DRENVEXZA-95903 format. One record per residue (C-alpha): residue number from 1; residue in one letter; x, y, z. Coordinates in steps of 0.05 Angstrom, whole numbers, plus 5000, padded with zeros to 4 digits. Each point is the difference from the previous one (the first is absolute). Layout:
BEGIN
r k=NUM, r=A, xx=X, yy=Y, zz=Z
...
//
This chain:
BEGIN
r k=1, r=M, xx=8141, yy=1555, zz=6922
r k=2, r=A, xx=4929, yy=5000, zz=4959
r k=3, r=R, xx=5006, yy=5025, zz=4925
r k=4, r=R, xx=4937, yy=5012, zz=4963
r k=5, r=G, xx=5007, yy=5027, zz=4923
r k=6, r=K, xx=5011, yy=5070, zz=4977
r k=7, r=N, xx=4955, yy=5043, zz=5037
r k=8, r=E, xx=4961, yy=4945, zz=5048
r k=9, r=G, xx=5042, yy=5017, zz=5066
r k=10, r=T, xx=5048, yy=4971, zz=5037
r k=11, r=I, xx=4994, yy=4971, zz=5077
r k=12, r=F, xx=5063, yy=4980, zz=5040
r k=13, r=R, xx=5025, yy=4997, zz=5077
r k=14, r=T, xx=5031, yy=5055, zz=5022
r k=15, r=P, xx=5057, yy=4986, zz=5048
r k=16, r=S, xx=4961, yy=5013, zz=5067
r k=17, r=G, xx=4949, yy=4946, zz=4979
r k=18, r=K, xx=4938, yy=5036, zz=4975
r k=19, r=W, xx=4987, yy=4999, zz=4931
r k=20, r=R, xx=5002, yy=5060, zz=4940
r k=21, r=V, xx=4956, yy=5001, zz=4933
r k=22, r=Q, xx=5021, yy=5045, zz=4942
r k=23, r=I, xx=4974, yy=5032, zz=4941
r k=24, r=S, xx=5007, yy=5038, zz=4944
r k=25, r=L, xx=4957, yy=5061, zz=4988
r k=26, r=G, xx=5013, yy=5048, zz=4954
r k=27, r=G, xx=5076, yy=4994, zz=4997
r k=28, r=R, xx=5009, yy=5001, zz=5081
r k=29, r=R, xx=4996, yy=4944, zz=5041
r k=30, r=I, xx=4944, yy=4996, zz=5060
r k=31, r=G, xx=5000, yy=4954, zz=5059
r k=32, r=H, xx=4975, yy=4970, zz=5055
r k=33, r=T, xx=5031, yy=4963, zz=5056
r k=34, r=S, xx=4954, yy=4949, zz=5051
r k=35, r=A, xx=5011, yy=4943, zz=5050
r k=36, r=S, xx=4974, yy=4956, zz=4956
r k=37, r=R, xx=5000, yy=4972, zz=4923
r k=38, r=G, xx=4923, yy=4996, zz=5000
r k=39, r=E, xx=4991, yy=5079, zz=5010
r k=40, r=C, xx=5050, yy=5019, zz=4954
r k=41, r=N, xx=4968, yy=4956, zz=4946
r k=42, r=D, xx=4938, yy=5030, zz=5011
r k=43, r=W, xx=5029, yy=5069, zz=4999
r k=44, r=L, xx=5037, yy=4987, zz=4930
r k=45, r=R, xx=4929, yy=4966, zz=4975
r k=46, r=K, xx=4966, yy=5064, zz=5013
r k=47, r=M, xx=5050, yy=5055, zz=4979
r k=48, r=L, xx=5003, yy=4953, zz=4937
r k=49, r=D, xx=4932, yy=5009, zz=4988
r k=50, r=Q, xx=4998, yy=5075, zz=5018
r k=51, r=I, xx=5056, yy=5020, zz=4942
r k=52, r=G, xx=4957, yy=4946, zz=4958
r k=53, r=Q, xx=4952, yy=5056, zz=5007
r k=54, r=G, xx=5038, yy=5058, zz=4986
r k=55, r=M, xx=5031, yy=5013, zz=5066
r k=56, r=T, xx=5066, yy=5045, zz=4976
r k=57, r=F, xx=5052, yy=5026, zz=5057
r k=58, r=E, xx=4981, yy=5066, zz=5001
r k=59, r=S, xx=4924, yy=4979, zz=5016
r k=60, r=R, xx=5017, yy=4944, zz=5054
r k=61, r=N, xx=5010, yy=5048, zz=5058
r k=62, r=L, xx=4966, yy=5063, zz=4968
r k=63, r=L, xx=4941, yy=5025, zz=5051
r k=64, r=L, xx=4936, yy=5015, zz=4971
r k=65, r=G, xx=4999, yy=5065, zz=5025
r k=66, r=D, xx=5071, yy=5012, zz=4970
r k=67, r=Y, xx=4982, yy=4974, zz=4942
r k=68, r=L, xx=4937, yy=5041, zz=4989
r k=69, r=D, xx=5033, yy=5071, zz=5019
r k=70, r=E, xx=5052, yy=4980, zz=4942
r k=71, r=W, xx=4929, yy=4990, zz=4960
r k=72, r=I, xx=4965, yy=5055, zz=5008
r k=73, r=K, xx=5056, yy=5053, zz=4978
r k=74, r=A, xx=5000, yy=4970, zz=4938
r k=75, r=K, xx=4917, yy=4992, zz=4999
r k=76, r=K, xx=4999, yy=5079, zz=5008
r k=77, r=N, xx=5030, yy=5011, zz=4941
r k=78, r=A, xx=4947, yy=4951, zz=4959
r k=79, r=V, xx=4940, yy=5032, zz=5032
r k=80, r=R, xx=4979, yy=5064, zz=5010
r k=81, r=A, xx=5010, yy=5040, zz=5068
r k=82, r=N, xx=4936, yy=4998, zz=5036
r k=83, r=T, xx=4999, yy=4918, zz=4978
r k=84, r=G, xx=5074, yy=4994, zz=5036
r k=85, r=V, xx=4997, yy=5038, zz=5062
r k=86, r=Q, xx=4937, yy=4954, zz=5014
r k=87, r=Y, xx=5045, yy=4941, zz=4986
r k=88, r=E, xx=5047, yy=5024, zz=5043
r k=89, r=R, xx=4940, yy=5003, zz=5057
r k=90, r=L, xx=4980, yy=4940, zz=4995
r k=91, r=I, xx=5076, yy=4968, zz=5009
r k=92, r=A, xx=5008, yy=5043, zz=5064
r k=93, r=R, xx=4931, yy=5001, zz=5026
r k=94, r=Y, xx=4979, yy=4914, zz=5000
r k=95, r=I, xx=5056, yy=4959, zz=4962
r k=96, r=K, xx=5062, yy=5017, zz=5031
r k=97, r=P, xx=4983, yy=5001, zz=5071
r k=98, r=K, xx=4962, yy=4935, zz=5000
r k=99, r=I, xx=5038, yy=4955, zz=4942
r k=100, r=G, xx=5068, yy=5047, zz=4981
r k=101, r=S, xx=5053, yy=4962, zz=5045
r k=102, r=V, xx=4974, yy=4939, zz=4969
r k=103, r=K, xx=5044, yy=4976, zz=4941
r k=104, r=L, xx=4981, yy=4996, zz=4938
r k=105, r=K, xx=5024, yy=4925, zz=4984
r k=106, r=D, xx=4940, yy=4985, zz=5064
r k=107, r=L, xx=4953, yy=5039, zz=4973
r k=108, r=T, xx=4941, yy=4948, zz=4991
r k=109, r=L, xx=4928, yy=5011, zz=4985
r k=110, r=R, xx=4975, yy=4979, zz=5068
r k=111, r=V, xx=5048, yy=5057, zz=5032
r k=112, r=I, xx=4967, yy=5055, zz=4954
r k=113, r=N, xx=4930, yy=4966, zz=5017
r k=114, r=R, xx=5018, yy=5007, zz=5075
r k=115, r=F, xx=5026, yy=5063, zz=4992
r k=116, r=Y, xx=4931, yy=5030, zz=4955
r k=117, r=A, xx=4958, yy=4971, zz=5053
r k=118, r=E, xx=5037, yy=5032, zz=5063
r k=119, r=V, xx=4995, yy=5065, zz=4966
r k=120, r=V, xx=4933, yy=4997, zz=4993
r k=121, r=S, xx=4991, yy=4974, zz=5070
r k=122, r=N, xx=5036, yy=5063, zz=5023
r k=123, r=G, xx=4937, yy=5048, zz=4955
r k=124, r=A, xx=5033, yy=5012, zz=4937
r k=125, r=G, xx=4948, yy=5010, zz=4944
r k=126, r=V, xx=4990, yy=4954, zz=4946
r k=127, r=S, xx=5019, yy=5046, zz=4948
r k=128, r=H, xx=5067, yy=5008, zz=5033
r k=129, r=I, xx=5020, yy=4920, zz=5003
r k=130, r=R, xx=4977, yy=5001, zz=4927
r k=131, r=Y, xx=5038, yy=5058, zz=4985
r k=132, r=C, xx=5061, yy=4981, zz=5040
r k=133, r=H, xx=4993, yy=4927, zz=4959
r k=134, r=R, xx=5011, yy=5023, zz=4934
r k=135, r=V, xx=5057, yy=5034, zz=5024
r k=136, r=L, xx=5031, yy=4942, zz=5035
r k=137, r=H, xx=4985, yy=4957, zz=4940
r k=138, r=A, xx=5032, yy=5047, zz=4958
r k=139, r=G, xx=5063, yy=5009, zz=5030
r k=140, r=L, xx=5003, yy=4926, zz=5007
r k=141, r=E, xx=4986, yy=4986, zz=4921
r k=142, r=E, xx=5064, yy=5045, zz=4985
r k=143, r=A, xx=5029, yy=4962, zz=5053
r k=144, r=V, xx=4991, yy=4934, zz=4956
r k=145, r=R, xx=5017, yy=5033, zz=4937
r k=146, r=A, xx=5064, yy=5008, zz=5023
r k=147, r=G, xx=5015, yy=4935, zz=5024
r k=148, r=M, xx=5002, yy=5016, zz=5076
r k=149, r=I, xx=4931, yy=4952, zz=5014
r k=150, r=A, xx=4970, yy=4944, zz=4959
r k=151, r=R, xx=4934, yy=5023, zz=5002
r k=152, r=N, xx=4957, yy=5052, zz=5033
r k=153, r=P, xx=4978, yy=4975, zz=5074
r k=154, r=A, xx=4951, yy=5058, zz=5003
r k=155, r=H, xx=4956, yy=4961, zz=4936
r k=156, r=G, xx=4935, yy=4982, zz=5028
r k=157, r=A, xx=5003, yy=5025, zz=5063
r k=158, r=T, xx=4939, yy=5002, zz=5032
r k=159, r=L, xx=4965, yy=5072, zz=5003
r k=160, r=P, xx=4946, yy=5037, zz=5043
r k=161, r=K, xx=4931, yy=5001, zz=4958
r k=162, r=S, xx=4998, yy=5076, zz=4982
r k=163, r=P, xx=4922, yy=5018, zz=5037
r k=164, r=Y, xx=4953, yy=5028, zz=4945
r k=165, r=K, xx=4999, yy=5073, zz=5003
r k=166, r=E, xx=4932, yy=5033, zz=4975
r k=167, r=M, xx=5018, yy=5058, zz=4944
r k=168, r=Q, xx=4971, yy=5061, zz=5017
r k=169, r=S, xx=4977, yy=5050, zz=4945
r k=170, r=L, xx=4948, yy=5058, zz=4996
r k=171, r=N, xx=4941, yy=4997, zz=4958
r k=172, r=E, xx=4976, yy=5058, zz=4949
r k=173, r=Q, xx=4966, yy=5036, zz=5057
r k=174, r=Q, xx=5047, yy=5005, zz=5044
r k=175, r=V, xx=5061, yy=5012, zz=4949
r k=176, r=Q, xx=4955, yy=5069, zz=4993
r k=177, r=Q, xx=4989, yy=5007, zz=5062
r k=178, r=F, xx=5079, yy=4995, zz=5017
r k=179, r=L, xx=5025, yy=5049, zz=4946
r k=180, r=A, xx=4938, yy=5048, zz=5016
r k=181, r=A, xx=5036, yy=4988, zz=5078
r k=182, r=A, xx=5074, yy=5016, zz=4971
r k=183, r=S, xx=4979, yy=5066, zz=4945
r k=184, r=G, xx=5028, yy=5033, zz=5059
r k=185, r=S, xx=5073, yy=4968, zz=5007
r k=186, r=R, xx=5061, yy=5008, zz=4971
r k=187, r=F, xx=5004, yy=4933, zz=4975
r k=188, r=K, xx=4927, yy=4999, zz=4968
r k=189, r=V, xx=5036, yy=4985, zz=4927
r k=190, r=L, xx=5043, yy=4948, zz=5028
r k=191, r=Y, xx=4940, yy=4968, zz=5025
r k=192, r=Q, xx=4960, yy=5009, zz=4933
r k=193, r=L, xx=5047, yy=4963, zz=4963
r k=194, r=A, xx=5010, yy=4949, zz=5042
r k=195, r=V, xx=4932, yy=4982, zz=4996
r k=196, r=T, xx=4995, yy=5005, zz=4915
r k=197, r=T, xx=5063, yy=4964, zz=4990
r k=198, r=G, xx=5015, yy=4959, zz=5054
r k=199, r=M, xx=5069, yy=5021, zz=5002
r k=200, r=R, xx=5046, yy=4972, zz=5052
r k=201, r=Y, xx=5013, yy=5058, zz=5067
r k=202, r=S, xx=5074, yy=4993, zz=4974
r k=203, r=E, xx=4983, yy=5007, zz=4933
r k=204, r=L, xx=4959, yy=5062, zz=5015
r k=205, r=R, xx=5051, yy=5032, zz=5032
r k=206, r=G, xx=5057, yy=4988, zz=4950
r k=207, r=L, xx=4956, yy=5035, zz=4945
r k=208, r=S, xx=5036, yy=5068, zz=4966
r k=209, r=W, xx=4971, yy=5044, zz=4954
r k=210, r=A, xx=5047, yy=4976, zz=4943
r k=211, r=D, xx=4946, yy=4929, zz=5003
r k=212, r=V, xx=4944, yy=5043, zz=4988
r k=213, r=D, xx=4975, yy=5005, zz=4924
r k=214, r=W, xx=4956, yy=5055, zz=4990
r k=215, r=M, xx=4990, yy=4980, zz=4935
r k=216, r=K, xx=4975, yy=4931, zz=4997
r k=217, r=G, xx=4976, yy=5004, zz=5067
r k=218, r=A, xx=5041, yy=4939, zz=5042
r k=219, r=I, xx=5047, yy=5007, zz=5044
r k=220, r=S, xx=5057, yy=4955, zz=5010
r k=221, r=V, xx=5018, yy=4955, zz=5060
r k=222, r=R, xx=5090, yy=4992, zz=4997
r k=223, r=R, xx=5018, yy=4994, zz=5073
r k=224, r=Q, xx=4983, yy=4998, zz=5064
r k=225, r=I, xx=5025, yy=5041, zz=5068
r k=226, r=R, xx=5001, yy=4949, zz=5063
r k=227, r=D, xx=5034, yy=5028, zz=5068
r k=228, r=I, xx=5057, yy=4965, zz=5012
r k=229, r=P, xx=5026, yy=4986, zz=5073
r k=230, r=K, xx=5064, yy=5044, zz=5006
r k=231, r=L, xx=4990, yy=5025, zz=4939
r k=232, r=G, xx=4939, yy=5040, zz=4991
r k=233, r=A, xx=4956, yy=5005, zz=4940
r k=234, r=A, xx=5032, yy=4967, zz=4948
r k=235, r=A, xx=4971, yy=4997, zz=4917
r k=236, r=G, xx=5009, yy=4930, zz=4967
r k=237, r=E, xx=4959, yy=4962, zz=4944
r k=238, r=P, xx=4936, yy=4968, zz=5012
r k=239, r=K, xx=4989, yy=4937, zz=5029
r k=240, r=T, xx=4999, yy=4955, zz=4942
r k=241, r=R, xx=5004, yy=5019, zz=4925
r k=242, r=S, xx=4933, yy=4999, zz=4986
r k=243, r=G, xx=4998, yy=5061, zz=5060
r k=244, r=I, xx=5016, yy=5039, zz=4938
r k=245, r=R, xx=4944, yy=5028, zz=4964
r k=246, r=M, xx=4964, yy=5053, zz=4967
r k=247, r=I, xx=4936, yy=5017, zz=5033
r k=248, r=L, xx=4948, yy=5039, zz=4957
r k=249, r=L, xx=4962, yy=5054, zz=5052
r k=250, r=G, xx=4936, yy=5028, zz=4999
r k=251, r=E, xx=4979, yy=5077, zz=4978
r k=252, r=S, xx=4992, yy=5006, zz=5083
r k=253, r=S, xx=5055, yy=4963, zz=5012
r k=254, r=L, xx=5036, yy=5045, zz=4956
r k=255, r=S, xx=4968, yy=5067, zz=5026
r k=256, r=V, xx=5018, yy=4982, zz=5080
r k=257, r=L, xx=5073, yy=4996, zz=4973
r k=258, r=R, xx=5006, yy=5050, zz=4969
r k=259, r=E, xx=4969, yy=5047, zz=5077
r k=260, r=Q, xx=5057, yy=4949, zz=5022
r k=261, r=R, xx=5051, yy=5045, zz=4962
r k=262, r=Q, xx=4978, yy=5065, zz=5026
r k=263, r=R, xx=5008, yy=4976, zz=5064
r k=264, r=V, xx=5066, yy=4978, zz=4983
r k=265, r=E, xx=5025, yy=5064, zz=4972
r k=266, r=L, xx=4975, yy=5036, zz=5050
r k=267, r=E, xx=5038, yy=4962, zz=5058
r k=268, r=R, xx=5059, yy=5010, zz=4948
r k=269, r=S, xx=4994, yy=5071, zz=5014
r k=270, r=V, xx=4980, yy=4999, zz=5077
r k=271, r=A, xx=5067, yy=4956, zz=5022
r k=272, r=G, xx=5048, yy=5045, zz=4952
r k=273, r=A, xx=5069, yy=4977, zz=5017
r k=274, r=N, xx=4977, yy=4943, zz=5041
r k=275, r=W, xx=4976, yy=4962, zz=4947
r k=276, r=K, xx=5031, yy=4942, zz=4961
r k=277, r=E, xx=4972, yy=4985, zz=4927
r k=278, r=T, xx=4985, yy=4933, zz=4990
r k=279, r=D, xx=4933, yy=4999, zz=4945
r k=280, r=L, xx=4960, yy=4960, zz=5055
r k=281, r=I, xx=4936, yy=5002, zz=4988
r k=282, r=F, xx=4981, yy=4995, zz=5076
r k=283, r=P, xx=5059, yy=5033, zz=5039
r k=284, r=S, xx=5006, yy=5019, zz=5066
r k=285, r=K, xx=4994, yy=5076, zz=5012
r k=286, r=T, xx=5078, yy=5012, zz=4984
r k=287, r=G, xx=4989, yy=4951, zz=4929
r k=288, r=T, xx=5039, yy=4934, zz=5032
r k=289, r=P, xx=4954, yy=4941, zz=5006
r k=290, r=F, xx=4954, yy=5004, zz=5054
r k=291, r=V, xx=5005, yy=4966, zz=5068
r k=292, r=T, xx=4951, yy=4936, zz=4997
r k=293, r=I, xx=4971, yy=5007, zz=5071
r k=294, r=T, xx=4981, yy=5084, zz=4978
r k=295, r=V, xx=4948, yy=4957, zz=4950
r k=296, r=H, xx=4982, yy=4949, zz=5047
r k=297, r=D, xx=4976, yy=5038, zz=5044
r k=298, r=D, xx=4956, yy=5045, zz=4960
r k=299, r=F, xx=4975, yy=4942, zz=4961
r k=300, r=A, xx=4969, yy=4975, zz=5061
r k=301, r=K, xx=4972, yy=5068, zz=5018
r k=302, r=V, xx=4969, yy=5002, zz=4949
r k=303, r=L, xx=4963, yy=4930, zz=5005
r k=304, r=Q, xx=4987, yy=5018, zz=5069
r k=305, r=A, xx=4962, yy=5064, zz=4955
r k=306, r=A, xx=4972, yy=4957, zz=4963
r k=307, r=N, xx=4971, yy=4947, zz=5052
r k=308, r=L, xx=5031, yy=4944, zz=4966
r k=309, r=P, xx=5034, yy=4940, zz=5022
r k=310, r=K, xx=5073, yy=5003, zz=5022
r k=311, r=I, xx=5033, yy=4980, zz=4937
r k=312, r=R, xx=5071, yy=4989, zz=4973
r k=313, r=F, xx=5029, yy=5054, zz=4946
r k=314, r=H, xx=5013, yy=4934, zz=4962
r k=315, r=D, xx=4929, yy=4979, zz=5002
r k=316, r=L, xx=4993, yy=5064, zz=4940
r k=317, r=R, xx=5030, yy=4958, zz=4958
r k=318, r=H, xx=4954, yy=4948, zz=5019
r k=319, r=T, xx=4941, yy=5037, zz=4986
r k=320, r=A, xx=5021, yy=5026, zz=4935
r k=321, r=A, xx=5008, yy=4926, zz=4976
r k=322, r=S, xx=4937, yy=4976, zz=5038
r k=323, r=L, xx=4953, yy=5060, zz=4966
r k=324, r=M, xx=5031, yy=4982, zz=4921
r k=325, r=L, xx=4983, yy=4929, zz=5007
r k=326, r=N, xx=4928, yy=5011, zz=5027
r k=327, r=H, xx=4999, yy=5050, zz=4949
r k=328, r=G, xx=5020, yy=4946, zz=4933
r k=329, r=I, xx=5064, yy=5019, zz=4989
r k=330, r=P, xx=5033, yy=4942, zz=4974
r k=331, r=V, xx=5052, yy=4968, zz=5045
r k=332, r=L, xx=5051, yy=5009, zz=4954
r k=333, r=V, xx=4997, yy=5079, zz=5007
r k=334, r=V, xx=4993, yy=5010, zz=5064
r k=335, r=S, xx=5057, yy=4953, zz=5003
r k=336, r=K, xx=5038, yy=5043, zz=4960
r k=337, r=I, xx=4980, yy=5067, zz=5040
r k=338, r=L, xx=5026, yy=4969, zz=5064
r k=339, r=G, xx=5060, yy=4983, zz=4973
r k=340, r=H, xx=4997, yy=4928, zz=5018
r k=341, r=S, xx=5047, yy=4932, zz=4956
r k=342, r=N, xx=4936, yy=4971, zz=4980
r k=343, r=T, xx=4933, yy=4993, zz=5010
r k=344, r=A, xx=4992, yy=4943, zz=5042
r k=345, r=I, xx=5041, yy=5050, zz=5058
r k=346, r=T, xx=4934, yy=5049, zz=4991
r k=347, r=L, xx=4941, yy=4934, zz=4995
r k=348, r=S, xx=5030, yy=4970, zz=5070
r k=349, r=T, xx=5014, yy=5068, zz=5025
r k=350, r=Y, xx=4929, yy=5025, zz=4994
r k=351, r=A, xx=4955, yy=4936, zz=4993
r k=352, r=H, xx=4953, yy=5027, zz=5043
r k=353, r=S, xx=4988, yy=5054, zz=4943
r k=354, r=N, xx=4992, yy=4945, zz=4953
r k=355, r=V, xx=4943, yy=4967, zz=5049
r k=356, r=D, xx=4957, yy=5073, zz=4997
r k=357, r=M, xx=5003, yy=5001, zz=4916
r k=358, r=Q, xx=4971, yy=4924, zz=5007
r k=359, r=A, xx=4941, yy=5032, zz=5003
r k=360, r=D, xx=4987, yy=5019, zz=4941
r k=361, r=A, xx=5026, yy=4937, zz=4972
r k=362, r=V, xx=4941, yy=4969, zz=5034
r k=363, r=R, xx=4953, yy=5046, zz=4984
r k=364, r=L, xx=5024, yy=4977, zz=4917
r k=365, r=M, xx=4989, yy=4927, zz=5009
r k=366, r=E, xx=4941, yy=5010, zz=5041
r k=367, r=D, xx=4971, yy=5037, zz=4934
r k=368, r=L, xx=5031, yy=4938, zz=4950
r k=369, r=I, xx=4969, yy=4946, zz=5035
r k=370, r=T, xx=4937, yy=5027, zz=5033
r k=371, r=P, xx=4944, yy=4976, zz=4945
r k=372, r=I, xx=4948, yy=5049, zz=4976
r k=373, r=P, xx=4941, yy=4976, zz=5023
r k=374, r=V, xx=4966, yy=4978, zz=4931
r k=375, r=S, xx=4939, yy=4949, zz=4976
r k=376, r=L, xx=5025, yy=4933, zz=4979
r k=377, r=E, xx=4952, yy=5025, zz=4924
r k=378, r=Q, xx=5060, yy=5047, zz=5004
r k=379, r=L, xx=5053, yy=4957, zz=4994
r k=380, r=H, xx=4967, yy=4954, zz=4947
r k=381, r=P, xx=4947, yy=5037, zz=4961
r k=382, r=I, xx=4950, yy=4944, zz=4979
r k=383, r=A, xx=4985, yy=5001, zz=4922
r k=384, r=P, xx=4923, yy=5024, zz=4987
r k=385, r=E, xx=4983, yy=4919, zz=4970
r k=386, r=E, xx=5018, yy=4975, zz=5065
r k=387, r=K, xx=4963, yy=5057, zz=5041
r k=388, r=L, xx=4933, yy=4984, zz=4959
r k=389, r=R, xx=5018, yy=4916, zz=5012
r k=390, r=E, xx=5000, yy=5013, zz=5072
r k=391, r=S, xx=4938, yy=5039, zz=5002
r k=392, r=G, xx=4964, yy=4947, zz=4952
r k=393, r=K, xx=4987, yy=5046, zz=4945
r k=394, r=T, xx=5016, yy=4987, zz=4932
r k=395, r=K, xx=5043, yy=5039, zz=4949
r k=396, r=I, xx=4945, yy=5047, zz=4958
r k=397, r=P, xx=5027, yy=4989, zz=4920
//
């Protein structure tokens, strides 16, 4: 029997003539039997290397799919409900069917890169793959912190490049056409607030009358309502901490809000006992959060009636930001109104607006450096004595 130092393993020959190697892992013995001593040595070196990298007894035979199932159960308590559901969907749809049967200890960067390439070749969208990577990387990072693996094999993975997508927005004339076409819509006030404040769809959906400060002429964004699969409409905090904000409103917006309040009061009286009080500014006809498909269908009809190109509701947010930036509103102010965590996000997202704003800057610089036509005499006046001398005359006493 060939014994080694503590935790270095033992190799010995069995009565059957085969070779056996054993090593301690987490207080338990694991081993391998082979026909040759050399193969046992190879196995031992591999195991010592994996143990040195952080492999534990529990993770030795743990499948990636089983680990992610455990991870997502805990993770859902730390993220928004909708985010947790999206994580679960990506794990179930992409990760588990392809590499869920791979042992956690055997997962490598090569395995992950081949997985991404295969999913892309099967027609999955680039955004899905990049989001899938975020989920997988986060899950494996937790495994590193738990000491189950030494390093994150998803780190440095090769991801498909996101295609450039031109941002869509309406110009001033198109906004006027749109709001005119929406004058008979039940959601006209929703559309006007979207254009004037740049609020997200989910934020508009979560607004309540308690959020309106009529004295200050302002509205506070404190929550959002999103549709959660199997749960329905659910209220939660805005996308980021910066999303909690107060936005000043103009008299026009305050006026249409008063009209909206009268509409809601009328619908409450019509619904009677079927009304469910939620204090929402934009409820359904029974007081509950409105159904998303209802707004999207109406939005498409208004765009068609206004003879405008088909855009997403979210593009009204882009429209608001672009109009503000193009009319000289400071980036810091626009960033606060939109609820961005910093101005860098605003600048990178709306770079096209910055290009439009360069026209004023170019004109200013042109005015500064373009010379005004003048004579040399105007630049360097000649003294009277020099003029007489140049003309050949003498100075009169």
